[in-house]
N, C-alpha and C positions, 0 to 999 in steps of 0.2 A: 177130108183131111185138111184141105186149104182153108175150108171155112172155120174150122176149129182153131187153126193157127191163128187167124185174123182176130177171134173173139179174145185171144189171149193178149192182144194189144189195144183192145178196146179202152181198157181202164188208163193206159198210158196216153192215148189220144186225146181223152177226156182232161187229164191233168195237164197235158201240154197246151190244150185249147183254153182252159181256165188261166194259165200263167201267160199265154200270149194276150188274153183279153185284159187282164190284171195290168200288164205292161202298157197296153194302150190307154187304158183309163188313167193310169199314173201320169203317162206321157202328156195326155190331154190336160190333167190337172195342173202339172208343172208349168205347162205352156199357158194356161189360162190365168194362172195366179203368179205371174212373175211380178217382181218389186215394180219394174218400170210401168208396167200395165196398171198397177195399182195407182202410182203417181199419176199417170195420164188421165185416168177415170176422175180422179179428185181434182184435176185441172179442168176437165170439161164440166165437172158439176159446178165448180167455183164460177166458170164462165157463164154457165146457164144461170145460176144465182145473180150474177152480176147484170145479166141482160135487160135493158131497158126498153126495148122494142120487140115485136115478134119477129123481125129480120135478123136481130141479134141473136135472139134464142134459137131460131132455126140454124143460123151459122155456127153456134156453139154445139147444137146436136149433131153437126156434120163433121166436126173435128175427128179425123181418123185416129185410131189407137195402132200406132206403128213405131219401128224403130226409126229415130231420125239420126242422120249423121252428117258432118262437115267434112268435106274432102279437101286436103291442103296439099297438093302435090309439091308446092315448093319447098314446104317444111315436112315433107315425107311422114305426114300425120292423117289419121282418119280419126276424127272425134265424135264419139257418140253421146257426149255428156248432155246434150239437149234433148235426149230421149227422156231424161227425168227433170232437168232444169229447164222447163218450157216457157218461163216466163223472164228469161235473163234480158230480153230486150224491151220488156213493157215496164215503163215507169210506174204505171198504175199499182204495180206490185210491191213497190218498195216497202220495206217493214214486214212483208209476209214471211213466215218460217221456211226453211229449206226443205225441199228442193224447189218450192214455188215461190222463188224470190227474184227480184230484179237485180241485176248486175250493173253497177255504176260504170262510168268512163266508156259506154258503148260507142259513142262518138269517135273517140280516140282508138278505140280497139274493137271494131265491128267483129263479132263472132264470125261472120262468113270469110272473113280476111285472116283473123288470128286464130280461131278455135278456141280452145281452152286450155289443153294441156301444155302449150308452149309457155304459159304462165303458172299454171297451177301444178303442172306435172301430173302424175297419175297414169292410168292406162285408159287411153282414149277409146280403144275398140271394145271395151269390156261392156257387158249389160247388166251386171249386178253391182251392187253398192261397194261391197268389200273389194271385188275385182278392179272396180274403175278408180277406187281411192288408192289403190296399189299398195296396200298393206297386206301383201299376200307374198308368199315363197316365190323366189325366182322372178322378181320383179324389182329392179334397182332404182325406179323413180316413184316412190309413193309421193302422194300430193304434199305440197308444202304447207306447213301450218300457216294459217292468215298472219300471224305476228312476223312471219319472214317472206311474206309474199313479195316484197320489195326487191329480194334478190334476184327475181326473174327479169327485173328492169334491165340489169345489166347486159341482157343478150342483145338488145337493139339500141342502147343508150349509154352514154359516158356517165359513170357514177355521179360525177360532181356536176353534169348539166342537165339533170332531171329534177325539177322543183317538185314534181310528184312522188319523188323517192328520196326524202331528206335523210332517212336512216341509212341507206346505201351510200350516200354521200358521207355521212359521218362515219359509217364503218371504214371507208377507204381512209379518212383522215386519222382514224386510230391506228390502222394498220401501218400508215407512213410514220406517224410520229411515236409509235411504239418501237420503231426500228426493225420491224420484222423482215425488211428487205435485205437487212445485213446478213442474215442467215439463209433466206428463202429466195428463189428467183419467182417472179411473177411477170408474165408478158416479156420475158427474155430478160430482164434486169433484176439484179439482186446476188446474193451470195450462193455459195455452194455447201455450206455446212449441213443445211437441212434439205429436205426433198423440195422439188418444184411444187408450187401451189396452183398452177393452172386449172387443174381438174380436181381439186380437193372437193369441190362441192357436190361433185358427181357421185363419190363413193364414201362420204362420211355425212352423219346426221348432226343435227344441231347440238344435241345432248353429247355426242361424242367431242364435238369441237370445243363446247364450253368446259368439258372436263379436262380436256387436253390443254387448254389455255391456263387453267387454274393449277392442275398437277400433271405436267407432261410426263414424267418419270412413272406415274401411277397408271397411266393409259398405255404408254409406249415404253415398256421397260429398257433402261439403258439410253433413253433420251438425254441429249445434254442441253436441251431448251430449258432456260430457267423459267419458273412460275411466274405468270404475268399478274402484275397488280393492278387490275383493271376494276373500276367501279361497275355496278350491275348494269347500268345504262350503256357503258362503253363494252362491256363485255356481249350484251345483246347486239350491238351494233356492229362489232368485228366479227361475230358468228354470222350474222346475215351477209356481211361482205364476203365472207370466205364462202357461203353456200352459193354465192353468185358465180364463182369460179368454177364452171362446169366444162370448160373447154369447147363448147358448142359455138358454132359460127353461124350467124344468120345470113341466109342468101338474099341476093337481088333487093327487093323492095325493103325487106326488113334490114338489111345491112345499111341501105341507104339513109337510115334514120341514126346510125351510129355517129357518124360525122356529116353534118350539114354545111356546105360551105357558107361561111359567114366571117364578118370581121371578128367577132367573138370567139368563135371557134380557132381561127387563126391565131389569135392572140395567145389562147392557150397553149396551142402547138408551138408557138414562138418560145413561151416559156419553158415547156416541157422539155424541149429539144436542146435547151441552153444556147440559142442562138445569140444571146446578149453576151456571151463570153467571148465572142469574136468579132460582133458588130455594135455599135453604138446607136442609141435612139435618144434624142433629147440631151445629147452631150453625155450620156452614160453609158457605159459597157466597155467592150474590148476594141481595140485597134488594129486586130489581125486582119480583118475584112472592112471594106468600105462602110462609112455611116448610111444608114437607111431612111433617114427623115425625108429625103426627096427623091427615093428611088422611083417613085411612082411617076415623077416629072421626067426622069432620064430614060425610063425604061418603059416599053408598052407592056400591058398586061399579059399577052401570050408569051413576050420574052422571059417575063418573071416565072411564069407557070413553068415553061420548059427549062429555065434554070433550075428549078426546084425537082423537076424530074431526073435530069442528069447535069449537074454543073459543068463537067469536064467537056461535054460536047459543045455547050454553049460558050464556055469560057475557058478554053484549053490552057492548062497550067495553072488553073486555081486550086487552092488547098482546100475548098470546101468539100466535104465529102459527101458522097451520094447516099441519102438517108433512106431512100426507098419509099417515098411518099406515094399514098394512093393519089389518084387523080382527084378526088374530093379534097384531100388534105392539101395538095399543092394550090388548089384554087381558093381554098379557104385561108392559106398564108398569104396569097397574093392579094386577097380581098382585104386582109389586115394591113398590108404595106400600102395599098391604095388608101386606105382610110387615113392613114399616117400623113399622106401627101394632103388630103383634104382636110386633115386636121378635126376628124369626126370621132376619134377615139380618144378618151382620156388614157393617159400614160401611167396606169396604175399597175403595172406588171410587178410581181414580187422581185423579178431579177434586175429591175431599174434601181439598184441601190449601189452602196459600195461594195468593195470586193470581199470585205468581212461579212455583210450580210448575205451576198451571193454564195459564200462558202457556208453559211448556216444552212441554207437551202440545199446546197450538196449533201452536207451531212445527214440532212433528214432523208433527201431522196434515195440515197444508197443504204439507209438503215444503220448508219453507224451506232445509233443510240441503242440498236438491240443489244449490243456487247458492251460499250463503253458509257452507256447511260446517257440520259438527257442532258444536254450541255456539256457532254464529255466528263462528267462528274463520276463515272465508273460505278462500281457497287454490283455487278452482275456476278454471281457464283461460276467458277470454273474449277469443279472438282479434281482433286489429285494433281493439281498444277504446282510445281516445285517452287517456282518464283513467287507466286502469289495465289492465294485460294480465291481471289477476287479477279475479275479482268481489270486491269489497271485504268485510272482516270487518265485524262488527257490534257488536264489544265496545267501541267508543267513541262509538257513537252519542248516548250521553247527552251528550257535548262540544258536538254539533252540532245537535241538535234538542231542542225542548220536546216534552213529551208530546203535546200537540195536534198540532205540526207532524209527529211521528213517525206519529202515528195517520192523518193526512192523506195522507202519503206512502204508507203501506201500501195505502189505499182506493183513491188515484188511480194510483199506480204510476208508472213512468217509462219510456215506450214508445220513446224515441230515445236511443241511446248513440252519440256522436260517433265517427266512424271514424279511426283514425290514418292510414290511406292511403286516401283515396276511390276508388282505382282497384281496390281489393281488396273482396272481399265484406264487407258490414256486419257489426259484432259481433252473433254470433247470440243472445246472452243479454241480456234486458233485464228490467226489473222489471214485471210485469203488475198491473193494478189488481185488487185483491181486494175492492173494494166490490160488493155484491150476492151475494157468495159467503160471505165470513166474518161471523159474526154479531157485533153491537155488543158483547156482553159478552166474546166471544172477543177481539176486537181490543184491548180494554181490558186484558186479561189478557197477551196478546202483549207490547203496549208495556211493561207492567210487567216482563215477564221480559227484554225488550232491554235496558231501562234497567239492569237489575241485572247485565248482563254486563261492565260495567266493573270492571276489575281492583280488588280490595280495597285500601284505603288511598289510592285517587284520589278527589278531590273531584267529586262528582256534576255540578256544573256549573249547577245550579239548585235 
């Protein structure tokens, strides 16, 4: 009876055995013919073909077929890209088709230190082409197209300080000159009409960004952002700059490349922070603080560094605010001031100008052109505004405001714009208050610039 019952299952055991055997064969086949193994075999074949001696041929034959990976604990990354891209460090493979192609700039960015995905993005742990390139569901960092690869330089370098990334620098320039900062915050500075942009590059594609620049309301219904009239070159540049804003912070060694202590970097910080508004150099600048031409003769370098760290501790009662400089920034600024003493730096800072020119810099710095137009000429649409369908120009503010009134208007802003039709959405653009953001010396310079915009030959009015 038991034997008869077992015979009943013989057929099922046979089917199950064949199924298991088939799965084993399928698994073997899939493992044996993986994409990366095919690429490695092609590489080995090429190395054997290029061998000029028996020793080189023997070495080529011993190249193992295996997964290769780069461990980057400081960057919290594991990159397996070199499993397919085996010749990235061999210049003799320059001009070869991918994936067996040499990667330039290896001296500046050695793969064992930087890996691949920190610049190219993609999924570093993957072992198939589709997964590695990141164009798959549930992966938020697909590879950057090569035309936008300079966007990654912003993780470790200042946009304007990297000669190898001219389009990144150009994109930053377009961003500032177009007045984007007037409505958007970036790096803690800017307006509040639009969203902050510090992480926009982490969740927006290049195509989305370009469409949004050209027709904002079509991409984001209800957006008050006016269409941007950009040339194709400037559109590509500002898109690249936006892609660089991912919110990532580079640690340790990589962060040290962001600001390198030098007179040139100190000069850039001196301009960026508006130091000339309170201090003079070469007889030009403010008189709230002491002249800085000979500060390197009067103060020791360490005293200057400590003063940048915490002015109140070093000089009790000083009106100089604590800017929160990093150690590297404080030393770069100190180096700049010491070079002033030694007369080794040409005074070519944009802020070493008269008050009107400094005010023009402030106008650009805070993105006023985003609403009021280049040089205060207006023309930006403000839908459903009762007083004007366009944001007003600023070339005649001297007729309607005294300097004190204009300063108060800048600091307080105007948050309510009367609607032409109360049934429609309220006007999207309004004047934010800049008090607490703009420095006192800067607002004085800005007022001087705005007063100067009145066409020549017309009476200033006060």
